[in-house]
N, C-alpha and C positions, 0 to 999 in steps of 0.2 A: 595710832596706827597699829601698835602691838595688840591692843584690845580687839580691833577689827580682825586682825589676822587670827587671833584665837577663836573668835566667833566663826570665821569661815572654815577653819580647821575642824572645829566641832561639828559644823554642818556637814562637811565632806565625809567625816567618819561616822557621825551618828545617824544620819538619814538612811544609809544602807542597812544599818543594824535594825532600825525601827521598821523599815520596809520588809526586812527578812522576817521579823516577828509578825507583821501584818499578813504576809503570804502564808505563814504557818497557821494563822488563825482563820483566815477567810477561805484559803484553798481555791480561790477564784481569781481570774485575771492576773495570773502570775507574771506573764511576760510584760504586761502593761506596767505593773508595779515595779518590776525590776528595771525596765527601761527608764521610768520616771526617776527612780532613786539614783540610778547611774548618771542620768543627765544632771541631777542636782550636784552630784560629786564632781562631775566634769566642770560645771560652771564655777563652783567654789574653788576648785584647784586652779583653774585658769586665772581667776581673780588673785589668788595667792601668788601665782607665778608673775603676774603683771606687777604686783607691788613689791616683789622680792628684790633685794640688792643684786647688782650685776654678778658679783663673784660668789654669791651665797644662795643661788637659786636651784641647786641640784635636787634638793628634796622636793621642791614644788614642781620641777619639771618631771620628776618620776611620778608624782601624784597625778599629774595631768595624763601622762602616758598610760598608767595602769587604769585610771578611770575610763579613758577612751577605749581601751581594749576590752574592758568589762562591759561597757556599753555595747560594743560590737558583738560580744559573746551573747548578750541577751537577745539580740536580733537574729544572729545566725544559728542559734540553738534550734535543732529540729523540733517539730511539734511533739514527736514521741518522747523527747527528753524534757520538754518544757512543762514540768510540774512544780508544785509548791516546794517540794524538797530540794530540787536542783536549783531553782531560782533563789531560795532562801540560803542555801550553802554558798552560792556565788556571791550574794550580797554580804554574807558574813565574812567571806574571804576578802572582799573589797574593803570593808571597813577595817579589818585587821591589818591589811597591807598598808593602807594609808596611814594608820596609826603608827606603824613601824617606821615609815618614811618620815613622818613629821615630828616625832618626839625627840627630845634632848635628854630625857631621863632614862637611865639604864634599866630601872625597874619596869617602866612602861614599855621599853623596847623588848625586854624579856617576855612580858605579858603578851605583847602583840605577836612576837615570834611564836609563842605557844598557841595562841588563838588561831593563827593562820594555818596551823596543822590540824586543828580540831575537826574540821569537816571531813578529813580523810581517815578518821578512825571509826565512827559509827556506820552501820550498814544502811541506815536511813539516808545517808548523804553520799559520800564518794569513796567508801572503803574499797580497797583493792582486793582481788581474790588471793593475792599472795602476801606473805609476811614481810618481805624485804622493805617495801615503802614505809610501813609503819615503824619498823626498826630504825631505818635511816633517819626519819623525822624525829623519833624519840631520842636517838643518840645526839643529834644536833642540838635539840632543846636542852638535854642534860648537860652537855659540854658548856653551852652558853650560861646556863643557870649556875654551874660551878664557878665559872669565871667571874660572874657578877657577885656571887657570894664571897669569893676571895677578895674582890675589891672592897666590898663592904666590911669584911673582917679586918682589913688593914686600916680601917677608919677613914677611908677616902670618901669624898663627896660622890653623889650619884648623878651629877650633871656631866654630860659629855664635854660641854664647854669649859668647865672648871678643871677637867682632868687632862686637857690637851697637853701633850708633851711631857707628862709626868710619869709615864710607864707604871701605872698602878698595879701592884701585885707582881711585877717582874716577869720573868720567863714563864712562870707557871700559868699566869693569866693569859699571856700571849699564846702559849701552846694550846690552851683550852679554846681560845677564840679561833685559832687556825683549825683545830679539830672540828669545831662547829661549822666552819666554812666548808671543810672537806665533806662532811656528812650531808649538809644541806644542799650543796652545789652538785654533789655527785662526782667529785674528783676521785680518780683512782687512788686506792683500791675500793672506794665506796660508791662505785658507779652503777652497780647492778640494779639498785632500787628504782632508778629513773625509768629504764625500759620496762620493768615490771609494773610500775605505776601507770604508764601509758597503755600497756597491753591489757592489764587486768582491771582498770578503773575507767570511769567516764572520760572521754577524750578531751572535751573542751574545758571542764573544770581542772583536769590535770595539767593542761596547757597553761591555764591561769596560774596554778601553783608554781610551775617551773619558771614562768615569765615574771614572777615577783622578783627573781634574782636576789634572794635574801643574802646569799653568800657574797656576791659582789657588793651589795649594799653594806654588809658588815665590814668588808675591807675598806671601802671608801669613807664610811661614816665613823667607824670605831677604831679599827686596828691602826690605820695610818695616822690619824690625829693623835691617838693616845700613846702609840709606841713608835714614834718616827725613827729613833735610832736603832731599836731592835729590828724594826721592819727593814731598815736599810741593810742590816747585816744578814738577816735570815730570810728575806723575801725571795732570793734566788731559788731556795729549795722548793717553796710553794710554786714558784713560777715554772720550775722544771716539771713538777707534778701536773700542773695545768696543761703544759705543752704536751706531755706524754699522754694525758687523757684525751686531748684533742686528736692526736694521731691514732691512738689505740681504738677509740670508738669510731673514728672515720674508717679504719680497716674493718671493724666489725660490721659497719653499715654496708660495706661492699658485698657481703655474703648473706645479709639478712633478707628474708622473704616476707616477713610480716610487715605490712605497711605501717602499723602503729609503732612497732619497735624500731623500724628504720627511721621514722621521723623523730622518735625520741633520741636515737643516736646522733642524728644530724643536729638537733637542738642542743644536746649536751656538748658536742664537739665545738659548736659555735659559741656557746656560753662559756666554755673553758677558754676560748680565745679572749673573751672579755676579761676574765681573771688574769690571764697572762699579760694583757695590755696594762691593767691596773698595777701589776707588779713590775712593769718594765722600768719604773723610776724615771721615765722621760716624759716631757710634756706631750710629745707627739704620740707616744704609745698610749698614754692615759686618755688623751683626746679621742683617739681611735676607739678605745674601749668604751668610752661613754657614748659615742655616736653609734657604735655597733650594738650597744644595749638597746637602743631604739629599733634598729634594724631587726635584730633577732626577735624581739618581742612582737612586732607587727607581723613579720614574715611567718614565724612558727604558729602564731595564732591563726593566720590565714590558712596555712597548710593543714593544721589539725581540723579547722572548721570545714574545709572542703572535703577532707577524708571522711569526716563524720557524716556529711551530707551524702556522700557516695555509699556509705555503709547502710544508711537508712533506706536509700533507694534500691540498692542492688544486693543487699545482704551483707552480713558482718564477716563472711568468710572470704573476703578479698585477699588476694595473694599476689606477690611479685614474682612468683615462680613461672608464670605464663602470661601471655598477652591477653587482655580482656576486651580491648576495643571499646571502652566506654565513651570515647570522644564522640561517637556517632549519636549517643543518647544524651550526653551532657556536654556540648561543645563549650559553653561559657565556663563551666566548672573546670574544664581542661585548660582553658586560657588562664583563669585565675591561678590554678595550681602551678603551672610552669612559670608564671611571672613571680609568684611568691617564692618558689623554689630557687630560681636563678638569682633573684634579689638577695636571697640569704647567703649566697656563695660568691658575691662580688661581680655580678653582671655589670659591665660598663653602662653608664647612664642611670644607674640606681644609686641610692645612698650607700649601699653596701660597698660599692666600688671605692668611695672616699674613705669609709671607715677601715676597710681592709688595707688600703694603701698606707694609712697612718699607723695601723696596728703592726703591719709587717716592718715598716721602717723603724718604729719605736722599739719593737722587740729585737730586731737585728742589731740595733745600736747598743742595747744593754746585754744581749746574749748572742754574740756573733755566730756561735756554733749551733746551739739548740734552737735559736730563733728560726732556723731553716725549716723546722718541723711545722711551723705555722702555715706557710704557703703550700707545703705538701699536703697537710690535712685538708686545707681548703679545696685543693684540686681533687682530692678523693671524694670530698663531700659533693662537689659538682657532678662527678661521675654517678654517685648514688642518687642524686636528685633526678638526673635525666633517665637513669635506669628505672626508677620507680614510676616516673611519668610515662615512659614507653610501655611498661608492663600494664599499667592501669588503663591508659587511654588509647594506645595504638594497637594495631592488629585487626583481625576480623571482628565483625559484629558479634557481640555476645549472644548466644542462642537463648531463646526464651523471653527476650525483651524486644518489643516492636514499637514502643512509644517513646516519645521524648520525655526525659526526666531531668530537665535542666534546672538551673537555679531559679527560685521564685523571686519576684520583685524585691521582697524584703531582704532576702539573702544577697541578691544581686547588687543592691545599692550599697550595703555595708562593705561587701568585698571590694567593690569599686573604689570606695574611699581608701581602703588599705592599699590598693594598687597605686592610686594617685599619690599617696604619701611617699611610698618608697621610690617612685619614679620622679615626681616633681622635686622631692628633696635631693635626689641625685643630680638633677639638672641644675638646680639652684641651691647648692649645699651651704652657702655661707651663713645663712640664718642659724641653722642648727650647729654647724661646726664652730662658728665663732663663739656661740654661747657655751658650748662644752669645752672649748679651749680655755675660756676664762676659769671654768670650774677645774679643769685639769691643772692649770697653773697653781691654783690653791692647794690641790692635792700634792703636786710635785714639790711645792715649797714646804709643805708639812713634812715630807720625807727628808728633805735636805736642810731642815731647820737646824741652826747651831744649838749645841747643848747648853742648858742653863749653867751659869757659873758654879752653882753648888754641885751639879753633876760632874763638871770638869774636875773640881777639887776633890770630890769623893773618889772619882776614878783614879786620880793621881795618888791620893792618900792610900788607897788600897793596893796600889801597884808596887811590888817590891823593887822592880827595875827602876822606878822613879826614885826610891829611897837610895838605891845603890848609886845612881848617877849623881845624886846630890852629895853623897859622901865622898865621891871621887876615888881615885886609885890609892890614896894614902890611908884610907880606912878611917879618917877622922870624921867625927860627927859634924853635920852641917851647922854653920853658925847662924843663929836666929836672934832676932831682936829680943833682948831681955831673957835670953836663954830659954825661950818657950819651946815646948815640943810642937811638932806639926799638928797634933790633935788640938792643942790649946790655940794655936794660930787659926785653925779652921773654925774655932768657935768665937774668934775675935770679931765683933761686928764691924770694926773699921776695915779689917782685911776683906770680909765678905763684900762690903760696900765698894772697895776698890775693884774687886773682881767683877761686880755687876757693872760698874762704870766702864771698865775696859771692854767687857763683852758687848755692851750697848754701843760703844763707839765703833767696834769692829763690825757689828751688824749694819750700822748706818753706812759705813764705807762699802760693804758688800752690796747692799740694796741700791746704793747710788750708781754702782757700776753694772747693775743687772739690766739687760736689754729685754724689753717686753717681747714675748714670742707670739703675740696675737697676729702679727703680720704674716706669720708662717701659714696661716690657715685661710688665706684668701682663696676663692674658688679656682683661679688659674693655677696657683701653686699646688693645691690639692689634686686637681685633675691631671697635672703634669706628671 
């Protein structure tokens, strides 16, 4: 079974890269090649998800999600943008993202992280007109490279599974990983590059870059499993930054008139909510974050796709400073836009309503004061969505256009699939919520995992207060068997074995008394 999984993973990653090379060589039928390669990745990822264990399927679910949105991007891409360079860059980004999701090796993760940024540096692909996007991506890659280099320098293994709970490299590596998340995710104060990338680069490829959610992936896949105790102590700081980012960019969106920058602020605010949920340290908040991951990815891809179709039809100088009345020319695009926009901000009856409910409850449980920023930011984002919709689609007919310029059948069908996903998943949320609840339990258990016996002893050994309490008020040295010093006792294999046995017994008692939380996520409970 493991051999079959490796073959399917290689197919899902390698076929898009080979197809990208083929488009660069032939320069013909780019859309057909991109669609075929993305379809192969979707099929392979679905098979991987079907064969994955129940509580270990997060990577495969993310592979299916990103493969599907890339497939949709190849179809919704306007004819003006559908050239060999654009399709090749999208396929290169697809393979790199799937490689990052699927790998368990830190060196391969670093390579995939860097490769996913490569299409946004050369002018032939998706280079932005401004310097901030390149700097943000470069700093995030540098921070991750330094963190992995420190782990290797300490002589640790490079497998994520073998490093779980060991805190390799200590606070230095943890700080570098958090810095990498901040730069890649666009958390304040490193948020400016996200809007610049959306405004100065190609809309749909930039949306794919943002919806890879590499920052959230690094938190769920690397930081929490490797640094459970450090994360438990220091995660509130990163959570406060994420909540502040969600509120700040929501305020910025209220005054923004550039449609691309406004959508970038909305996407950044909602993706910061994902990070806040992952850092809530509650099963409810983590489940909401994982479900919201799906919502944000599908909805923002739909919004950027509709906006790009409007730019191609009516010019790239669209603005939210006045009413354009485009609904008379493109009524279907108007409907798609408002559904995706409201689904992003928690419209009842959509999947976002469930994810926002879980996110808010989980965040308020862990941060009763600052957690209030999350619903406030969401309400502001809802105002911004409706303001942009009203300015683009409502009002008098735009002068100079007298013909219909609505969605083509190719565009119409793929946008309909996205709308059906967010609506039907909201009406029947149990399938997605139950799966992500199982993954959330695994993440939450990693955060609250008990320390290893050796870590407990080392912390006590290094604590002066422990020594003083053992000596007592009389100032006499503690009596130890054989007059051994604490250092010698710590090296005694029999003492370490007793510590391990005691810790294992305690864990068994704790696990026996733990109640499964999957029943919390039945549809009736979520929607209530």
